[in-house]
N, C-alpha and C positions, 0 to 999 in steps of 0.2 A: 527647216520649214519654218518659212510664216504661216503667222496663224492669221486667218478671219479673225477681227476683232467683232462681239458684240456684246450690248449692253443687256444685263436681266430683266424680263419684263413682269411688274408685277401692278398689284390691285392695292391700295393701303386698304387697313382696315379701321375702325374706328376704334376699338376694345385697344388695341395699341397706339392710341395718341398718347399712354404714361409714358409712355418710351421717347428719347433721344430720337428728332428725327430723321437723322440716319440710319439708328439701327430701325426703324419701321420698312422702313426701306428695303435695309439687309432682312431683315423679315421675310418681309412679305414674298420676297425674290425667291428665299427658298421656301415656299409655301404653308408657311404659319398662318395661320385661318384665326387664333385667338389667343389668349395670356395662357390658359392651361396648358398648351402645346409645348410653355415653356417653367411650367411648374413640374420641376424634379424631385421632390417631395420623397421620398419613401411610398409614401400610399399611394401612386399613382403607379407603381410598378405591377406590370402584369403579374398575374399570379400562374401558379405550376400546374393547378392542375388538367386546365387543355389542351396541355404536349399532351400526344398522345402514346401510351407505353411509358408512362413516367408513374403510374401505381404499382404496375408492374414490376419495373427496373426499385422502385424502390423499397417493395415487397423483398426481391429481391436479394438486396443488400442489405435489409434492415435483418433479416434472416441471420446471412450470411455472419453479420456485422454481433450480431448477440451472443450468439453459437463458436466464436470468436477465429470463422474459418480465416486462412488466408488470401488477402485479399492482393489483386495484382494487379497496378495502373500501368494499360500501353495506348502513350501518347506518340505524338507524331514531334518531327524533331527542328519544329519553328517555334517562334517566339508563343503563339496564340497556342501550340503544343508544351511547350516551357511552366505557360501561367495556369493550363485547363493541367496539368500532371499535377500542378505543387498545391492548386487550391484541391486536388478530391484528395492526395496526402496527409494535410494540412484537415481538411474537415476532416475525413474519417476516424483519423490520431484524434479529435477536438471532441469529436464525438462520443469515443470509446474505446476504440477499432486499436487492438493489441499487434495485429501481426499484417502491415500495412505494405507494401514495395512498389518499387516503379523498374521499369525497364523499355527505354526506349529504344526505335532498331537505326543502328546506324545506315549513314543511307549508304555507307559503301559497300557494305558486307549483306546486307538483308534489304532494303530500301524500304517503302513506305507500306504502313500499315500490318497492322495482325495478318499478318504471311502463315503459312507452315512451321518455317525453317521458325522465325517469332519464338513459336509456342513449343518448337520444342525446344529454344532455348531456353523457354519460361518454365516449363516441365525441370530439365535437364540442373538449373541454377537456382529457381524459386519456388519452384514447387505451389506453386501458385491452388484451391478451391476457388475462385472464381476468377476469369478474369474484367477490368472495367478497361474503353477504349475510352479514349479522350482525343476527340479533333480525329478519329481516323472511324474505320471502322465499319461505314455506309456500306463500300466496295468489297468486303475482305471474305467474300461464301466460301475460300478453300481455308481461309484461316481459321472461320468459325467450326467447318466438316474439322478441321484438326483436335479441335481446340472439346467440341463434345466427343466426340470422338474419346479422345483420353479421361473424358469423365466431368470435365468441367463444365463451370455455370460462366455465361459472358452476358454482357452489358456493353450493350456498342451502345456507346455517345457518341453524336456527328455531329457536322451542318453541313458538310457535304452533299451536294446534289446524291439522291440514287440510283443506282440505275430500275433495270423494268423490276429485275426481281429481287427483292431483301434475302439479306443472310440468315438462318435457321437461331440467332441468337436467343437466349432467355427471357430479353428485353433489348425493346431497338427504344431511343429517345432520339428522336432528331426531327428541327420545328417544317423540314424539307420534303420530311417522306405524305404522299396523297392523300388527302382526307384529314391531312395535321390542323386541325384546327387555333393553334397558337396564331395570336393574330401578327406578331412580328417574325419574319421568316429571315429577319439579319441578326440571329444570337451570332459570335462567336463559339469557335468548340469549348471556350470555355466562360462562354456566358449560359452555354447547356450543362454545365457539368457544372455551372452554383445550380440554376433547375430545378437539378438532378439530388442535387445535397441539400436544398429546401427542403422539395417532396421528401427525402428519407430525416430530414430534421422530423419532420412534420408525422412522421410516421413513427415513430421510437419513441415522441412524445405519447403519441394515441395507445401505445406498448407499455407506458409509465418506464422507461430503460432510464430515464434518468435520473427524478422520483427513485427508484429501484437503485439505483450506483449514485445517492449522495452525490449529483453534481450537476449545475447549473445547465440550463437550457442555453447552449449557445447562442451569441448574438450573432450572424450570419453576415453581416455587414464589416467585422473584419475579413472579409475575403473579397471586398472590394477592390481589394488594390491589386491585386491577381486579372481582377476581369475588367476593369482600365485600365491595365495595360494589354490587355490577350488585346480587349475591341479595337484602340486605337492600332495597334502594329497589324492584324489581322488584314487591315482595310476592310473591314465591312461596313458596309449602311450606317450614315448615325440617323437610324429615327430615333423617333420620341424615348423608347425603351431602350436602347443602347445612351442615347444620349441621358439616360437616367440614372443607368449603371455608369456610367465614364465620369459625370458630378460628383458622385456617392464617393467612386474610389479617389477621385482627383481631392476631392472634400476631407478626406482618409490619410492619405498620403498628405495633404500641408497639414494637420494638425496631430502628426510628431506619429501617429499611430499603428504605421503600416512594417511592414516586413523589414527587417538589418541588409536584404538584399539591392532590393530597390534601392535607400537612403546609398550605399554604398556609390552603384553605380550614378546614382544622378550625382554624386560627385564626382565621381571620375573624368563627366561629363562637363564638371564644372559649371551647372545649372541648382539654380538655390530657390530650397523646397519653399520659401515661401510664396516664391513669381512666378510654380509652380503652371502650367498651361498643356494641354493634350497633345500637342505638337510633341514639348520635349521629351514623353515616350516614344514618341515613336521616329523620333530622330537620334535621342541619345541614347534611350534603355535598348531598345527592340536589337536595333545592329549591333549591340554589341551581346542582348543573348541567341540571335543567330546567328552572329560567328562560330558560337557553339557547336553549330548544329551543322553548317558549311563546310567550316575545317576539321571536324574534331570527332565532341559527342556529346548531346544535347545532357546527356546526365550533368555536369559541370553546371548548364545553366538555371537547371532545376534546384540542384544541390544549394545554389547561392540562392535563390527564392525561398529556398526548405529550412536554409543555417540561421538561428537565432543570436550566433554569436555575432558580436559585432565587428570584431579584432577577424574571426573568417572569413564571417562573408566577405570585409575587404580580401580579403589574400583570393577569396576565390571569383569575388568583379573583375579584381587587377588582373586578372590571367583571360579571364572576358573583354577583358577591355586589348589585351597584346594581339587576341586572337582576333578579333577587331582590325586595327594593324596590320596582320598579315590579309587581312582578306581584304584591304583596302587598297593591300599594294599588285595583291593578284585583281584585281577588278578592274585596277588600270590598265596591266600589261592585256588582258584579255580585250580590254575598249578599243585598246590601240590595234592590236588584233582585228580586231571586228570591223574595224574602221578604213584601215589598209584592202582588206578583202570585198568593202565593199565598194571599193574608189575603187576598184579596176574593175568590177561588173557594173559600177556606173559607165566611167570610161568605156566599153560597147556597149550596152544599151541602157533606155534612163527608164528610175527606179518604178517595179515593181509595183502588183498592188499585197504580198506578200514579203516579209525574209525570211528564209527557213537557211541558218548557219552551221557548221560543224567543222570542228579544228579538232587535233587527237591531241592536242596541248592543254586545252583546256582544264578546268576543273570543275569536278561533277556539279562541288558543293557551290558557286558561284555563278554559273549558267542561268539561273531565275534574276540574278543581278542582272544580266549585261545583257539579256530581254527585255528589261525594265526598260536598260536606258536607250539600248536601244529606240524601242515604241515611241520613249516620251520622244526623243530626235528627230524619227523618219515617219509616225504617226501614222504606222502601221504592223499589224496581226505579227508580230515575228517569233517564232521557236530557234533556241538555240540549245542542242546535243554535247555531249559530252562523251567519251567510253566510261564504260560501266566497269565496274568490278568483275563481272563476270564477263568474258573475252566471246568476241564479240557481238555485242549489246553496245547496243545508245542510250545513253537517257537525254529525254528531251524536256526544255521549261517553256511552258509558249505564257505569251503576255497576251491581249486585245484592246483593240481601242472600243469607243464607242458604236451599239451600232452590229459586233458581229460577237454573235455566245460561243468560245473559245471551246468550250465543253462540248457542244451539242456539233461542232462544226466538227470535232475528232468524234465522235459518234458515230454522224455520216460518216466515214471516212469510213471508220470499221465496218461499217455495214454494209458498205459499196464497193471495200477492200478490205477482206475479211484478213489477207493474209500479211494484211503491211503491219498494224501498231497489235505487237502484246499484249499491252494492257497501259487501261491509260484515266484517268480522274481530273477534275477541277472545278470550276465556279464559272462564270459566267468572262470575265477578265483573264482570267489564270490558268493552268491546265499541268501537268506532267503528263510526260508518257515513256512507254516506252518501244523501242523496233530493234531489228536485225540492224547488224551493220552494214550489208549489203547491200540493203533496201534502201538507203536515203538519198540516193540519189532516185531513184522511184515516189519515196515517200516527198519531196522536193519540189517536186513534179505532178505529183495529186494538192499539196496541201496550197500548191501556188493558182491548180485549178479554181480546187474549191471558194479559194476568195477572188479569183476575178470573178466566179456566177453569185457570188452572196454578195458582193460587197462595192455598193454605186458609189458614184467619183462620188457624190457633197459627202457622204461618211467619207471619205479619204482628206477633206479639208480640213485640217486642224483647225480648231477654234477657240476662242481663249472669253469666253465672259468675264464681262465686269460690272460695279455696283454704279457704275457712271463718277461721274466726277464728283470731287470736293470744293464747299468756296475757302477761301481764299482765310475766312473765322473756322472755319472747319478743323483747318490742317492742325492740330493744335492738341498734345502733351496728354490733356483729357480724354476725348472722343480715342486717340489712340488708347491710352487705358481702360477705357471703360469696354472698347472691342474685346481687346486679350484678355484679360482678366473676371469682365462683371458680363462677358456675354458667349454665345455659344452652349456648350464645346465646339470646339471646327474640328470638318474629317470627314470621311467620304460621303460624299451626296448631300455634304451639311455644308459646303467650304468657307475661309478664313474671308471674311470681305476684302474683293481686289479692287480698287479702285485706277482707273483713269484720268492722267492730266498733260498739260503741254506746261514746261516749264523753262527757265532762262539756265545753262549751264554755268555758274561763275568760278569754279576750277574743278580738278577730277587729278587722281593717280592710285598707280595701281596697288594694293594693298594684299602680301603673301601669295605674290605673283602671279596672279590669276582673277582678283577682286577689285570689282572699279568702286574707290572712295570716292564720293563726288559734294560738294555744295550749289544746291538747289536754290533759284529765290521763284517767287510766284510771281508771273505776271501782271498777279491785282496790287500788288502790296509791296513787293520787292526784300517781302521779311525772306530772312536766311532758312536756309530747310537741310539738313544733313542726310544724306543721302549712301546707300551704297549696293552693288548687283553683284551679285557672286559668279564664279566662273563666266563671265564672259569671252567675247570670241575674240580673239589678243589680233588678227589680220584690223581689226573695225572701232576695238577702242583700248587705248586712250583714242580719242580725237578730235586734238586742238581746233578742227576748223568748226566745229560741232556751238554753235551759240545758242541755240534752244531745243530741246529735246521732245520729243512724247514717250510718256512712260506709260507703266503697267504696273500698281506699288499697293504695298501693305503697308498698313499704320504700323510702326513700331516702335517702342520702349526703350531707352538706351540707357543701361548703366555704368556710368563713369564716375571713381574717384570721387563715388555717396554722394552724386550728382545723376538726374535723371532729366533723359530730354525727348523731344521726338526727334525720332527718325526713319522715314521711308528706304522700305526694303527693295526694291526694281525688280518684280519678276522680267523684264522686255523692255527693251527698249530702243529708240530709232531715230537718228534725224528730225 
């Protein structure tokens, strides 16, 4: 789908005039108003005290820890859930807990969250006294009831949107709760459990726990590698507090102090620790972790993050990488099948306002990725369904576009058509749901109808925002290094700078079957610049009749045989 190209609007701020002119306008276009918003020192970290329920959670966990009760972490099966689980286990052990375990629901057998079935499994295999949910639990009413009936204490830590009523847990910490005063509503699940562990450390210090046990008070910075990874992987908005957490975590990793599993995953992804940036976490580590939850069991990912032996962590990382290769193959096949289905539909009628597809061959663990790919390609809210392990049930994964809150839309459907959706949950841009297989046709029609009512035509037009053009003297390695290594961190709602320009196309060739390697020249000074566009449309490129091209690009640093040079990463191009 062709995108409307718009330039970001900005007003330059005087107190940013100490920065490079390009960086001034980039920051101003992202709403930065003062230099303080770019200060990512730990002294600026938001305090835990304003999180509702955090004192109760700290006391509950503190009492259980001091009595050496059995603590069980129940996590989610994505990267945020894996990092949350690893952080909770690591921190509790570091605080002196001797009986800490974790349990991740297998998505194919138990589905998402703290269900009664998971509680039963926990009672039989782990025999906990206290259950702590991470990155889930806010909608687990029945699971909490089951746990309480069995005499367990339950502490919920989550960041997903709550329903009208909350579970009857002993404590709930979630910045999305009504009335919560925590200034940032964008914490990932790993961010929430990090704050709970901060509060727990504070509680234990007040009880003189560390002094009585002749142990040093733990430095919480040691857990920020996990916070950075989970925050970037979960695509939560990078407000100031999240950017601070990510920056500190990246510094910890680059200083060589992070856990061996992260270094093992980076090595397999061929990423240099010295030059690590936030996007390396999202594109290199997160997919490998997620592959365990998609195809097998996220316990493998958590084990990799918890492992302290370098050789063993490498073995676990290798297993994750192999699963990721399998995931890629499955995803490619599903993507081809989905495009064939859509092409047949488009032969009969124009693209509708939403996409809703089901195929019995599709893998339940990969439908979220497929939904994302179709949303990116067609700029339509998309729900992809696959068969569940339960006979007659479908599991769906939804992705949305800006302007449509997908979880609220599902809530509206559930209210108006209570027989359709068995259960659902999620965020503005992503959600999950279950329904009976024989209701798929009816649901698809209702989903399409709801989208037609809520989506204006302007929302359906894909838009690309750029940071304008760069002058010829700004197209240099120094600016590329500044933007990549000394600015940001870039991510969700704080995007990496994207520029636009017109260049002369001097040379072009395919590499890796589908990537276009180019040599460009600036019209102003004819200086040659290397560029690459990934996954180009092979029907249109290479195009040897093209003399000039218009491109949207990012500045990058290319390393080859010990040398570094400027390279343009092309986001989109046309003659």
